[in-house]
N, C-alpha and C positions, 0 to 999 in steps of 0.2 A: 752518832746520836747527838742531838742538839741539847743544850742546857735546859731548855723548857720541857724536854721529855724525860729528864732524869727524875728518879724518885726522890722524895724528901729525905733528908738525913734521918737515920734511925738511931734509937738509943742502943746501948750495949745489950740490954735485955731483949729488945726486939730483934736485934741482929743475931744474938745467940739462939733465940727461939727459931728464927728463920733457918739458920744453918742446921740446927738439930732436925728440923722438918725435912730439909733436903737430904741430909745424910740418911735419915730413917727411911725415906722413900727409896733411895738408891740401894741400900743394903737390906731392905725389906724387914725392918724391925720396928716395933712400936717406938715412938719418939721418947717415951719414958725410959727406954733401955739405952739411950745414947747419953753417955757421961761427958760432961763438958771438959774434963781433964784427961780423958783417955785418948790415946793416939788414934787418929782416923784410920790408920793402916790396920789397927787391931780389929776393926769392923769389916775388913776385907775391901776397903775402898781402893780399888786398883787404878791403873792409869786411864782406863776407859771411863770410869766414873769421875776421875779427877778432871778430865777434859769436859765432861758434862757439867760438873759442879762449877768449874771455873767459868763456863759460859753462862750458867745461871747467875753467878755472882756479877758478871759483867752486865747482864740484863737488869738485875735487881738494883744494883748499886751504882751503875754508870761508871765503873772503873775498869781499868785494864787488869785482868787476872790471869796470869800465866798458870797453866796446870801445875807447875812445880811449886806454886804457892802452898799447896796442900802438904808439901814435904817441908817447906820452910816454916810454916805455922801449923804444926801437925795435930793440934787439938782444936776442938770447937772454941774453947775459951781464947786461945792465942789468935785464931783466925778472926774471931769476932772483934777482939780488941784492935787488931790490925786494921780491919775495915772501918770501925768506928773512928779511929784516929786518922782517917784519910788515906789509908793504904791504897796504892794503885792509881791515885789521882794523877792526871797528867797536867 
């Protein structure tokens, strides 16, 4: 991916909202039911979804996102903060 194709940096609020939307999609729940401080594993986000979500993160943020990232930063809030602070940048 070239630098010109990367999306512009997002705020913490935008990043949090985006993650909530993706998690809600994968676990088939309304976004309003995804709590920012709950463990993603509590929603049933398994390794298959972790691979998919990490690919979504790479596409959306232009960063490297190993699927284990979802276990290292296991809440929406922690993951969003990591991404906003440049996590995964090479």
